[in-house]
PDB file of the backbone (N, CA, C, O) and the ligand in Angstrom, with CONECT records:
HET     ZN  A 101       1
ATOM      1  N   UNK A   1     -16.332   4.325  37.231  1.00  0.00           N
ATOM      2  CA  UNK A   1     -15.842   5.382  36.520  1.00  0.00           C
ATOM      3  C   UNK A   1     -16.622   5.401  35.221  1.00  0.00           C
ATOM      4  O   UNK A   1     -16.848   4.389  34.558  1.00  0.00           O
ATOM      5  N   UNK A   2     -17.036   6.680  34.890  1.00  0.00           N
ATOM      6  CA  UNK A   2     -17.914   6.967  33.583  1.00  0.00           C
ATOM      7  C   UNK A   2     -17.118   6.968  32.461  1.00  0.00           C
ATOM      8  O   UNK A   2     -16.039   7.561  32.455  1.00  0.00           O
ATOM      9  N   UNK A   3     -17.620   6.246  31.325  1.00  0.00           N
ATOM     10  CA  UNK A   3     -16.861   6.429  30.053  1.00  0.00           C
ATOM     11  C   UNK A   3     -17.535   7.263  29.293  1.00  0.00           C
ATOM     12  O   UNK A   3     -17.044   7.506  28.191  1.00  0.00           O
ATOM     13  N   UNK A   4     -18.645   7.829  29.615  1.00  0.00           N
ATOM     14  CA  UNK A   4     -19.319   8.864  28.760  1.00  0.00           C
ATOM     15  C   UNK A   4     -18.339  10.039  28.382  1.00  0.00           C
ATOM     16  O   UNK A   4     -18.342  10.584  27.278  1.00  0.00           O
ATOM     17  N   UNK A   5     -17.571  10.341  29.337  1.00  0.00           N
ATOM     18  CA  UNK A   5     -16.718  11.581  29.087  1.00  0.00           C
ATOM     19  C   UNK A   5     -15.697  11.323  28.108  1.00  0.00           C
ATOM     20  O   UNK A   5     -15.194  12.321  27.593  1.00  0.00           O
ATOM     21  N   UNK A   6     -15.263  10.128  27.724  1.00  0.00           N
ATOM     22  CA  UNK A   6     -14.166   9.857  26.950  1.00  0.00           C
ATOM     23  C   UNK A   6     -14.616   9.488  25.599  1.00  0.00           C
ATOM     24  O   UNK A   6     -13.859   8.929  24.806  1.00  0.00           O
ATOM     25  N   UNK A   7     -15.860   9.797  25.317  1.00  0.00           N
ATOM     26  CA  UNK A   7     -16.424   9.700  23.872  1.00  0.00           C
ATOM     27  C   UNK A   7     -15.919  10.701  23.078  1.00  0.00           C
ATOM     28  O   UNK A   7     -15.812  11.823  23.574  1.00  0.00           O
ATOM     29  N   UNK A   8     -15.577  10.504  21.903  1.00  0.00           N
ATOM     30  CA  UNK A   8     -15.056  11.533  21.040  1.00  0.00           C
ATOM     31  C   UNK A   8     -16.174  12.609  20.506  1.00  0.00           C
ATOM     32  O   UNK A   8     -17.324  12.310  20.188  1.00  0.00           O
ATOM     33  N   UNK A   9     -15.695  13.707  20.478  1.00  0.00           N
ATOM     34  CA  UNK A   9     -16.724  14.769  20.083  1.00  0.00           C
ATOM     35  C   UNK A   9     -17.001  14.583  18.446  1.00  0.00           C
ATOM     36  O   UNK A   9     -16.233  14.111  17.608  1.00  0.00           O
ATOM     37  N   UNK A  10     -18.238  15.065  18.281  1.00  0.00           N
ATOM     38  CA  UNK A  10     -18.623  15.066  16.675  1.00  0.00           C
ATOM     39  C   UNK A  10     -17.393  15.569  15.890  1.00  0.00           C
ATOM     40  O   UNK A  10     -17.109  15.026  14.823  1.00  0.00           O
ATOM     41  N   UNK A  11     -16.705  16.512  16.342  1.00  0.00           N
ATOM     42  CA  UNK A  11     -15.687  17.133  15.643  1.00  0.00           C
ATOM     43  C   UNK A  11     -14.374  16.339  15.421  1.00  0.00           C
ATOM     44  O   UNK A  11     -13.702  16.398  14.391  1.00  0.00           O
ATOM     45  N   UNK A  12     -14.092  15.591  16.506  1.00  0.00           N
ATOM     46  CA  UNK A  12     -12.939  14.720  16.323  1.00  0.00           C
ATOM     47  C   UNK A  12     -13.135  13.499  15.516  1.00  0.00           C
ATOM     48  O   UNK A  12     -12.220  12.997  14.863  1.00  0.00           O
ATOM     49  N   UNK A  13     -14.497  12.961  15.572  1.00  0.00           N
ATOM     50  CA  UNK A  13     -14.856  11.904  14.778  1.00  0.00           C
ATOM     51  C   UNK A  13     -14.738  12.254  13.297  1.00  0.00           C
ATOM     52  O   UNK A  13     -14.314  11.469  12.448  1.00  0.00           O
ATOM     53  N   UNK A  14     -15.163  13.538  13.054  1.00  0.00           N
ATOM     54  CA  UNK A  14     -15.245  14.089  11.782  1.00  0.00           C
ATOM     55  C   UNK A  14     -13.796  14.133  11.222  1.00  0.00           C
ATOM     56  O   UNK A  14     -13.474  13.734  10.103  1.00  0.00           O
ATOM     57  N   UNK A  15     -12.966  14.673  12.154  1.00  0.00           N
ATOM     58  CA  UNK A  15     -11.477  14.763  11.564  1.00  0.00           C
ATOM     59  C   UNK A  15     -10.797  13.277  11.315  1.00  0.00           C
ATOM     60  O   UNK A  15     -10.004  13.026  10.407  1.00  0.00           O
ATOM     61  N   UNK A  16     -11.212  12.462  12.186  1.00  0.00           N
ATOM     62  CA  UNK A  16     -10.633  11.091  12.009  1.00  0.00           C
ATOM     63  C   UNK A  16     -11.127  10.447  10.767  1.00  0.00           C
ATOM     64  O   UNK A  16     -10.400   9.728  10.081  1.00  0.00           O
ATOM     65  N   UNK A  17     -12.405  10.715  10.469  1.00  0.00           N
ATOM     66  CA  UNK A  17     -12.988  10.155   9.181  1.00  0.00           C
ATOM     67  C   UNK A  17     -12.281  10.733   8.091  1.00  0.00           C
ATOM     68  O   UNK A  17     -11.947  10.014   7.150  1.00  0.00           O
ATOM     69  N   UNK A  18     -11.983  12.073   8.107  1.00  0.00           N
ATOM     70  CA  UNK A  18     -11.430  12.850   6.713  1.00  0.00           C
ATOM     71  C   UNK A  18     -10.026  12.290   6.689  1.00  0.00           C
ATOM     72  O   UNK A  18      -9.532  12.107   5.576  1.00  0.00           O
ATOM     73  N   UNK A  19      -9.271  11.975   7.829  1.00  0.00           N
ATOM     74  CA  UNK A  19      -8.013  11.436   7.728  1.00  0.00           C
ATOM     75  C   UNK A  19      -7.869  10.129   7.125  1.00  0.00           C
ATOM     76  O   UNK A  19      -7.012   9.870   6.280  1.00  0.00           O
ATOM     77  N   UNK A  20      -8.800   9.237   7.614  1.00  0.00           N
ATOM     78  CA  UNK A  20      -8.924   7.865   7.036  1.00  0.00           C
ATOM     79  C   UNK A  20      -9.199   7.757   5.655  1.00  0.00           C
ATOM     80  O   UNK A  20      -8.700   6.877   4.954  1.00  0.00           O
ATOM     81  N   UNK A  21     -10.108   8.771   5.171  1.00  0.00           N
ATOM     82  CA  UNK A  21     -10.463   8.874   3.803  1.00  0.00           C
ATOM     83  C   UNK A  21      -9.176   9.326   2.949  1.00  0.00           C
ATOM     84  O   UNK A  21      -8.905   8.801   1.869  1.00  0.00           O
ATOM     85  N   UNK A  22      -8.494  10.236   3.471  1.00  0.00           N
ATOM     86  CA  UNK A  22      -7.424  10.757   2.697  1.00  0.00           C
ATOM     87  C   UNK A  22      -6.526   9.626   2.504  1.00  0.00           C
ATOM     88  O   UNK A  22      -6.076   9.339   1.395  1.00  0.00           O
ATOM     89  N   UNK A  23      -6.234   8.921   3.666  1.00  0.00           N
ATOM     90  CA  UNK A  23      -5.228   7.674   3.654  1.00  0.00           C
ATOM     91  C   UNK A  23      -5.474   6.853   2.671  1.00  0.00           C
ATOM     92  O   UNK A  23      -4.595   6.486   1.892  1.00  0.00           O
ATOM     93  N   UNK A  24      -6.945   6.404   2.590  1.00  0.00           N
ATOM     94  CA  UNK A  24      -7.172   5.274   1.592  1.00  0.00           C
ATOM     95  C   UNK A  24      -7.325   5.858   0.289  1.00  0.00           C
ATOM     96  O   UNK A  24      -7.390   5.075  -0.658  1.00  0.00           O
ATOM     97  N   UNK A  25      -7.402   7.218   0.044  1.00  0.00           N
ATOM     98  CA  UNK A  25      -7.391   7.747  -1.224  1.00  0.00           C
ATOM     99  C   UNK A  25      -5.954   7.719  -1.840  1.00  0.00           C
ATOM    100  O   UNK A  25      -5.695   7.399  -3.001  1.00  0.00           O
ATOM    101  N   UNK A  26      -5.135   8.072  -0.962  1.00  0.00           N
ATOM    102  CA  UNK A  26      -3.831   8.437  -1.493  1.00  0.00           C
ATOM    103  C   UNK A  26      -2.841   6.959  -1.503  1.00  0.00           C
ATOM    104  O   UNK A  26      -1.975   6.748  -2.352  1.00  0.00           O
ATOM    105  N   UNK A  27      -3.143   6.138  -0.513  1.00  0.00           N
ATOM    106  CA  UNK A  27      -2.297   5.092  -0.554  1.00  0.00           C
ATOM    107  C   UNK A  27      -2.986   3.746  -0.935  1.00  0.00           C
ATOM    108  O   UNK A  27      -4.103   3.529  -0.466  1.00  0.00           O
ATOM    109  N   UNK A  28      -2.443   2.895  -1.692  1.00  0.00           N
ATOM    110  CA  UNK A  28      -2.993   1.693  -2.113  1.00  0.00           C
ATOM    111  C   UNK A  28      -3.146   0.844  -0.882  1.00  0.00           C
ATOM    112  O   UNK A  28      -2.345   0.911   0.050  1.00  0.00           O
ATOM    113  N   UNK A  29      -4.215   0.024  -0.893  1.00  0.00           N
ATOM    114  CA  UNK A  29      -4.414  -1.060  -0.026  1.00  0.00           C
ATOM    115  C   UNK A  29      -3.619  -2.325  -0.425  1.00  0.00           C
ATOM    116  O   UNK A  29      -2.991  -2.291  -1.483  1.00  0.00           O
ATOM    117  N   UNK A  30      -3.599  -3.401   0.316  1.00  0.00           N
ATOM    118  CA  UNK A  30      -2.881  -4.371   0.086  1.00  0.00           C
ATOM    119  C   UNK A  30      -3.427  -5.184  -1.163  1.00  0.00           C
ATOM    120  O   UNK A  30      -2.590  -5.576  -1.976  1.00  0.00           O
ATOM    121  N   UNK A  31      -4.566  -5.424  -1.345  1.00  0.00           N
ATOM    122  CA  UNK A  31      -5.188  -6.100  -2.364  1.00  0.00           C
ATOM    123  C   UNK A  31      -4.897  -5.403  -4.025  1.00  0.00           C
ATOM    124  O   UNK A  31      -4.618  -5.947  -5.093  1.00  0.00           O
ATOM    125  N   UNK A  32      -5.094  -4.089  -3.672  1.00  0.00           N
ATOM    126  CA  UNK A  32      -4.661  -3.309  -5.001  1.00  0.00           C
ATOM    127  C   UNK A  32      -3.016  -3.441  -5.233  1.00  0.00           C
ATOM    128  O   UNK A  32      -2.569  -3.460  -6.380  1.00  0.00           O
ATOM    129  N   UNK A  33      -2.232  -3.522  -4.188  1.00  0.00           N
ATOM    130  CA  UNK A  33      -0.915  -3.685  -4.334  1.00  0.00           C
ATOM    131  C   UNK A  33      -0.539  -5.033  -4.999  1.00  0.00           C
ATOM    132  O   UNK A  33       0.354  -5.169  -5.836  1.00  0.00           O
ATOM    133  N   UNK A  34      -1.292  -5.953  -4.541  1.00  0.00           N
ATOM    134  CA  UNK A  34      -1.054  -7.471  -5.086  1.00  0.00           C
ATOM    135  C   UNK A  34      -1.435  -7.759  -6.246  1.00  0.00           C
ATOM    136  O   UNK A  34      -1.013  -8.723  -6.885  1.00  0.00           O
ATOM    137  N   UNK A  35      -2.460  -6.770  -6.720  1.00  0.00           N
ATOM    138  CA  UNK A  35      -2.825  -7.019  -8.287  1.00  0.00           C
ATOM    139  C   UNK A  35      -1.714  -6.461  -9.256  1.00  0.00           C
ATOM    140  O   UNK A  35      -1.574  -6.825 -10.423  1.00  0.00           O
ATOM    141  N   UNK A  36      -0.968  -5.554  -8.622  1.00  0.00           N
ATOM    142  CA  UNK A  36       0.007  -4.825  -9.656  1.00  0.00           C
ATOM    143  C   UNK A  36       1.456  -5.290  -9.269  1.00  0.00           C
ATOM    144  O   UNK A  36       2.407  -4.979  -9.986  1.00  0.00           O
ATOM    145  N   UNK A  37       1.610  -6.013  -8.169  1.00  0.00           N
ATOM    146  CA  UNK A  37       3.020  -6.212  -7.805  1.00  0.00           C
ATOM    147  C   UNK A  37       3.822  -7.067  -8.815  1.00  0.00           C
ATOM    148  O   UNK A  37       5.033  -6.867  -8.903  1.00  0.00           O
ATOM    149  N   UNK A  38       3.123  -8.167  -9.714  1.00  0.00           N
ATOM    150  CA  UNK A  38       3.670  -8.824 -10.701  1.00  0.00           C
ATOM    151  C   UNK A  38       4.349  -7.861 -11.662  1.00  0.00           C
ATOM    152  O   UNK A  38       5.536  -7.907 -11.985  1.00  0.00           O
ATOM    153  N   UNK A  39       3.388  -6.928 -12.102  1.00  0.00           N
ATOM    154  CA  UNK A  39       3.877  -5.890 -13.194  1.00  0.00           C
ATOM    155  C   UNK A  39       4.942  -5.018 -12.639  1.00  0.00           C
ATOM    156  O   UNK A  39       5.916  -4.630 -13.284  1.00  0.00           O
ATOM    157  N   UNK A  40       4.681  -4.727 -11.356  1.00  0.00           N
ATOM    158  CA  UNK A  40       5.849  -3.931 -10.735  1.00  0.00           C
ATOM    159  C   UNK A  40       7.236  -4.691 -10.738  1.00  0.00           C
ATOM    160  O   UNK A  40       8.241  -4.098 -11.130  1.00  0.00           O
ATOM    161  N   UNK A  41       7.290  -5.924 -10.328  1.00  0.00           N
ATOM    162  CA  UNK A  41       8.479  -6.772 -10.276  1.00  0.00           C
ATOM    163  C   UNK A  41       9.045  -6.722 -11.797  1.00  0.00           C
ATOM    164  O   UNK A  41      10.194  -6.323 -11.981  1.00  0.00           O
ATOM    165  N   UNK A  42       8.296  -7.097 -12.800  1.00  0.00           N
ATOM    166  CA  UNK A  42       8.623  -7.179 -14.194  1.00  0.00           C
ATOM    167  C   UNK A  42       9.134  -5.951 -14.680  1.00  0.00           C
ATOM    168  O   UNK A  42      10.057  -5.966 -15.493  1.00  0.00           O
ATOM    169  N   UNK A  43       8.570  -4.738 -14.217  1.00  0.00           N
ATOM    170  CA  UNK A  43       9.031  -3.436 -14.790  1.00  0.00           C
ATOM    171  C   UNK A  43      10.382  -3.250 -14.223  1.00  0.00           C
ATOM    172  O   UNK A  43      11.313  -2.988 -14.985  1.00  0.00           O
ATOM    173  N   UNK A  44      10.573  -3.365 -12.930  1.00  0.00           N
ATOM    174  CA  UNK A  44      11.735  -3.167 -12.230  1.00  0.00           C
ATOM    175  C   UNK A  44      12.853  -4.139 -12.857  1.00  0.00           C
ATOM    176  O   UNK A  44      13.950  -3.685 -13.181  1.00  0.00           O
ATOM    177  N   UNK A  45      12.559  -5.353 -12.996  1.00  0.00           N
ATOM    178  CA  UNK A  45      13.597  -6.308 -13.601  1.00  0.00           C
ATOM    179  C   UNK A  45      14.027  -5.812 -14.918  1.00  0.00           C
ATOM    180  O   UNK A  45      15.212  -5.892 -15.242  1.00  0.00           O
ATOM    181  N   UNK A  46      13.082  -5.271 -15.749  1.00  0.00           N
ATOM    182  CA  UNK A  46      13.383  -4.941 -17.158  1.00  0.00           C
ATOM    183  C   UNK A  46      14.192  -3.551 -17.057  1.00  0.00           C
ATOM    184  O   UNK A  46      14.845  -3.160 -18.024  1.00  0.00           O
ATOM    185  N   UNK A  47      14.135  -2.875 -15.948  1.00  0.00           N
ATOM    186  CA  UNK A  47      14.732  -1.606 -15.936  1.00  0.00           C
ATOM    187  C   UNK A  47      13.975  -0.389 -16.502  1.00  0.00           C
ATOM    188  O   UNK A  47      14.509   0.683 -16.785  1.00  0.00           O
ATOM    189  N   UNK A  48      12.535  -0.711 -16.648  1.00  0.00           N
ATOM    190  CA  UNK A  48      11.804   0.344 -17.307  1.00  0.00           C
ATOM    191  C   UNK A  48      11.359   1.418 -16.248  1.00  0.00           C
ATOM    192  O   UNK A  48      11.377   1.154 -15.046  1.00  0.00           O
ATOM    193  N   UNK A  49      10.952   2.661 -16.745  1.00  0.00           N
ATOM    194  CA  UNK A  49      10.452   3.566 -15.584  1.00  0.00           C
ATOM    195  C   UNK A  49       9.103   3.100 -15.077  1.00  0.00           C
ATOM    196  O   UNK A  49       8.331   2.417 -15.749  1.00  0.00           O
ATOM    197  N   UNK A  50       8.881   3.511 -13.866  1.00  0.00           N
ATOM    198  CA  UNK A  50       7.766   3.292 -13.345  1.00  0.00           C
ATOM    199  C   UNK A  50       6.631   4.199 -13.427  1.00  0.00           C
ATOM    200  O   UNK A  50       6.825   5.384 -13.160  1.00  0.00           O
ATOM    201  N   UNK A  51       5.405   3.774 -13.780  1.00  0.00           N
ATOM    202  CA  UNK A  51       4.155   4.682 -14.076  1.00  0.00           C
ATOM    203  C   UNK A  51       3.698   4.988 -12.739  1.00  0.00           C
ATOM    204  O   UNK A  51       4.242   4.539 -11.730  1.00  0.00           O
ATOM    205  N   UNK A  52       2.594   5.831 -12.739  1.00  0.00           N
ATOM    206  CA  UNK A  52       2.011   6.334 -11.498  1.00  0.00           C
ATOM    207  C   UNK A  52       1.578   5.119 -10.522  1.00  0.00           C
ATOM    208  O   UNK A  52       1.836   5.088  -9.319  1.00  0.00           O
ATOM    209  N   UNK A  53       0.965   4.249 -11.150  1.00  0.00           N
ATOM    210  CA  UNK A  53       0.357   3.053 -10.246  1.00  0.00           C
ATOM    211  C   UNK A  53       1.483   2.348  -9.695  1.00  0.00           C
ATOM    212  O   UNK A  53       1.345   1.975  -8.530  1.00  0.00           O
ATOM    213  N   UNK A  54       2.687   2.054 -10.339  1.00  0.00           N
ATOM    214  CA  UNK A  54       3.729   1.292 -10.053  1.00  0.00           C
ATOM    215  C   UNK A  54       4.682   1.974  -8.951  1.00  0.00           C
ATOM    216  O   UNK A  54       5.376   1.388  -8.120  1.00  0.00           O
ATOM    217  N   UNK A  55       4.538   3.402  -9.159  1.00  0.00           N
ATOM    218  CA  UNK A  55       5.222   4.079  -7.971  1.00  0.00           C
ATOM    219  C   UNK A  55       4.502   4.017  -6.831  1.00  0.00           C
ATOM    220  O   UNK A  55       5.070   3.980  -5.740  1.00  0.00           O
ATOM    221  N   UNK A  56       3.251   4.000  -6.943  1.00  0.00           N
ATOM    222  CA  UNK A  56       2.475   3.774  -5.653  1.00  0.00           C
ATOM    223  C   UNK A  56       2.687   2.395  -5.027  1.00  0.00           C
ATOM    224  O   UNK A  56       2.652   2.206  -3.811  1.00  0.00           O
ATOM    225  N   UNK A  57       2.912   1.430  -5.956  1.00  0.00           N
ATOM    226  CA  UNK A  57       3.184   0.118  -5.424  1.00  0.00           C
ATOM    227  C   UNK A  57       4.446   0.203  -4.672  1.00  0.00           C
ATOM    228  O   UNK A  57       4.528  -0.314  -3.557  1.00  0.00           O
ATOM    229  N   UNK A  58       5.483   0.853  -5.239  1.00  0.00           N
ATOM    230  CA  UNK A  58       6.758   0.915  -4.674  1.00  0.00           C
ATOM    231  C   UNK A  58       6.740   1.585  -3.201  1.00  0.00           C
ATOM    232  O   UNK A  58       7.435   1.173  -2.272  1.00  0.00           O
ATOM    233  N   UNK A  59       5.927   2.577  -3.128  1.00  0.00           N
ATOM    234  CA  UNK A  59       5.810   3.210  -1.880  1.00  0.00           C
ATOM    235  C   UNK A  59       4.991   2.343  -0.825  1.00  0.00           C
ATOM    236  O   UNK A  59       5.226   2.388   0.382  1.00  0.00           O
ATOM    237  N   UNK A  60       4.079   1.607  -1.363  1.00  0.00           N
ATOM    238  CA  UNK A  60       3.303   0.589  -0.515  1.00  0.00           C
ATOM    239  C   UNK A  60       4.321  -0.525  -0.093  1.00  0.00           C
ATOM    240  O   UNK A  60       4.296  -0.997   1.043  1.00  0.00           O
ATOM    241  N   UNK A  61       5.177  -0.910  -1.004  1.00  0.00           N
ATOM    242  CA  UNK A  61       6.131  -2.066  -0.461  1.00  0.00           C
ATOM    243  C   UNK A  61       7.200  -1.493   0.635  1.00  0.00           C
ATOM    244  O   UNK A  61       7.829  -2.221   1.403  1.00  0.00           O
ATOM    245  N   UNK A  62       7.293  -0.191   0.586  1.00  0.00           N
ATOM    246  CA  UNK A  62       8.162   0.283   1.582  1.00  0.00           C
ATOM    247  C   UNK A  62       7.610   0.216   2.912  1.00  0.00           C
ATOM    248  O   UNK A  62       8.315   0.015   3.901  1.00  0.00           O
ATOM    249  N   UNK A  63       6.237   0.397   2.958  1.00  0.00           N
ATOM    250  CA  UNK A  63       5.506   0.489   4.237  1.00  0.00           C
ATOM    251  C   UNK A  63       4.913  -0.736   4.459  1.00  0.00           C
ATOM    252  O   UNK A  63       4.447  -0.804   5.597  1.00  0.00           O
ATOM    253  N   UNK A  64       4.753  -1.755   3.776  1.00  0.00           N
ATOM    254  CA  UNK A  64       3.977  -2.931   4.132  1.00  0.00           C
ATOM    255  C   UNK A  64       4.802  -4.233   3.860  1.00  0.00           C
ATOM    256  O   UNK A  64       5.035  -4.750   2.768  1.00  0.00           O
ATOM    257  N   UNK A  65       5.223  -4.679   5.219  1.00  0.00           N
ATOM    258  CA  UNK A  65       6.319  -6.008   5.097  1.00  0.00           C
ATOM    259  C   UNK A  65       5.588  -7.101   4.432  1.00  0.00           C
ATOM    260  O   UNK A  65       6.257  -7.850   3.720  1.00  0.00           O
ATOM    261  N   UNK A  66       4.362  -7.308   4.544  1.00  0.00           N
ATOM    262  CA  UNK A  66       3.545  -8.360   3.941  1.00  0.00           C
ATOM    263  C   UNK A  66       3.774  -8.480   2.293  1.00  0.00           C
ATOM    264  O   UNK A  66       4.234  -9.443   1.680  1.00  0.00           O
ATOM    265  N   UNK A  67       3.338  -7.279   1.799  1.00  0.00           N
ATOM    266  CA  UNK A  67       3.589  -7.106   0.317  1.00  0.00           C
ATOM    267  C   UNK A  67       4.813  -7.204  -0.185  1.00  0.00           C
ATOM    268  O   UNK A  67       5.110  -7.730  -1.258  1.00  0.00           O
ATOM    269  N   UNK A  68       5.660  -6.610   0.723  1.00  0.00           N
ATOM    270  CA  UNK A  68       7.226  -6.667   0.259  1.00  0.00           C
ATOM    271  C   UNK A  68       7.719  -8.095   0.094  1.00  0.00           C
ATOM    272  O   UNK A  68       8.448  -8.444  -0.835  1.00  0.00           O
ATOM    273  N   UNK A  69       7.245  -8.952   1.119  1.00  0.00           N
ATOM    274  CA  UNK A  69       7.552 -10.363   1.063  1.00  0.00           C
ATOM    275  C   UNK A  69       7.020 -11.068  -0.160  1.00  0.00           C
ATOM    276  O   UNK A  69       7.689 -11.959  -0.683  1.00  0.00           O
ATOM    277  N   UNK A  70       5.766 -10.684  -0.669  1.00  0.00           N
ATOM    278  CA  UNK A  70       5.197 -11.057  -1.742  1.00  0.00           C
ATOM    279  C   UNK A  70       6.050 -10.818  -2.968  1.00  0.00           C
ATOM    280  O   UNK A  70       6.333 -11.684  -3.795  1.00  0.00           O
ATOM    281  N   UNK A  71       6.474  -9.402  -3.001  1.00  0.00           N
ATOM    282  CA  UNK A  71       7.178  -9.029  -4.138  1.00  0.00           C
ATOM    283  C   UNK A  71       8.535  -9.624  -4.204  1.00  0.00           C
ATOM    284  O   UNK A  71       9.029  -9.884  -5.301  1.00  0.00           O
ATOM    285  N   UNK A  72       9.198  -9.868  -3.043  1.00  0.00           N
ATOM    286  CA  UNK A  72      10.617 -10.448  -3.072  1.00  0.00           C
ATOM    287  C   UNK A  72      10.319 -11.885  -3.674  1.00  0.00           C
ATOM    288  O   UNK A  72      11.001 -12.226  -4.641  1.00  0.00           O
ATOM    289  N   UNK A  73       9.418 -12.702  -3.215  1.00  0.00           N
ATOM    290  CA  UNK A  73       9.172 -14.091  -3.543  1.00  0.00           C
ATOM    291  C   UNK A  73       9.135 -14.022  -5.129  1.00  0.00           C
ATOM    292  O   UNK A  73       9.799 -14.771  -5.845  1.00  0.00           O
ATOM    293  N   UNK A  74       8.190 -12.933  -5.639  1.00  0.00           N
ATOM    294  CA  UNK A  74       7.904 -12.847  -7.079  1.00  0.00           C
ATOM    295  C   UNK A  74       9.199 -12.669  -7.805  1.00  0.00           C
ATOM    296  O   UNK A  74       9.492 -13.374  -8.771  1.00  0.00           O
ATOM    297  N   UNK A  75      10.013 -11.678  -7.314  1.00  0.00           N
ATOM    298  CA  UNK A  75      11.062 -11.356  -7.877  1.00  0.00           C
ATOM    299  C   UNK A  75      12.053 -12.429  -8.153  1.00  0.00           C
ATOM    300  O   UNK A  75      12.694 -12.508  -9.201  1.00  0.00           O
ATOM    301  N   UNK A  76      12.141 -13.253  -7.145  1.00  0.00           N
ATOM    302  CA  UNK A  76      13.075 -14.526  -7.222  1.00  0.00           C
ATOM    303  C   UNK A  76      12.527 -15.461  -8.386  1.00  0.00           C
ATOM    304  O   UNK A  76      13.329 -16.006  -9.144  1.00  0.00           O
ATOM    305  N   UNK A  77      11.218 -15.635  -8.516  1.00  0.00           N
ATOM    306  CA  UNK A  77      10.583 -16.456  -9.478  1.00  0.00           C
ATOM    307  C   UNK A  77      10.944 -15.810 -10.862  1.00  0.00           C
ATOM    308  O   UNK A  77      11.359 -16.540 -11.762  1.00  0.00           O
ATOM    309  N   UNK A  78      10.816 -14.640 -11.030  1.00  0.00           N
ATOM    310  CA  UNK A  78      11.126 -13.930 -12.303  1.00  0.00           C
ATOM    311  C   UNK A  78      12.367 -14.067 -12.769  1.00  0.00           C
ATOM    312  O   UNK A  78      12.599 -14.363 -13.942  1.00  0.00           O
ATOM    313  N   UNK A  79      13.409 -13.831 -11.745  1.00  0.00           N
ATOM    314  CA  UNK A  79      14.788 -13.884 -11.898  1.00  0.00           C
ATOM    315  C   UNK A  79      15.307 -15.491 -12.404  1.00  0.00           C
ATOM    316  O   UNK A  79      16.182 -15.742 -13.232  1.00  0.00           O
ATOM    317  N   UNK A  80      14.609 -16.297 -11.755  1.00  0.00           N
ATOM    318  CA  UNK A  80      14.835 -17.633 -11.894  1.00  0.00           C
ATOM    319  C   UNK A  80      14.313 -18.034 -13.382  1.00  0.00           C
ATOM    320  O   UNK A  80      14.732 -19.009 -14.006  1.00  0.00           O
ATOM    321  N   UNK A  81      13.472 -17.253 -13.779  1.00  0.00           N
ATOM    322  CA  UNK A  81      12.828 -17.668 -15.203  1.00  0.00           C
ATOM    323  C   UNK A  81      13.558 -17.042 -16.206  1.00  0.00           C
ATOM    324  O   UNK A  81      13.430 -17.404 -17.376  1.00  0.00           O
ATOM    325  N   UNK A  82      14.369 -16.073 -15.858  1.00  0.00           N
ATOM    326  CA  UNK A  82      15.178 -15.189 -16.947  1.00  0.00           C
ATOM    327  C   UNK A  82      16.458 -16.147 -17.522  1.00  0.00           C
ATOM    328  O   UNK A  82      17.231 -15.700 -18.369  1.00  0.00           O
TER     329      UNK A  82
HETATM  330 ZN    ZN A 101       0.269  -4.276   1.666  1.00  0.00          ZN2+
END
């Protein structure tokens, strides 16, 4: 079987690249999330309003189980410290 035909057209590749770029622009990646997750946990515990970055963290936590676990662990530590 020939695999040549299954190659993506230039146009398809272009739209995939654009899509990926939009995704990385709009959503935080895990390392960015982990940089701010401590601040996020503290802000939540203090009942303060979330700024733009922290709102992004919240969104990422909903989508990313790994970071959520990190957040929950941090939250436990912070609560224990109060
Ligand atoms: Zn993540």
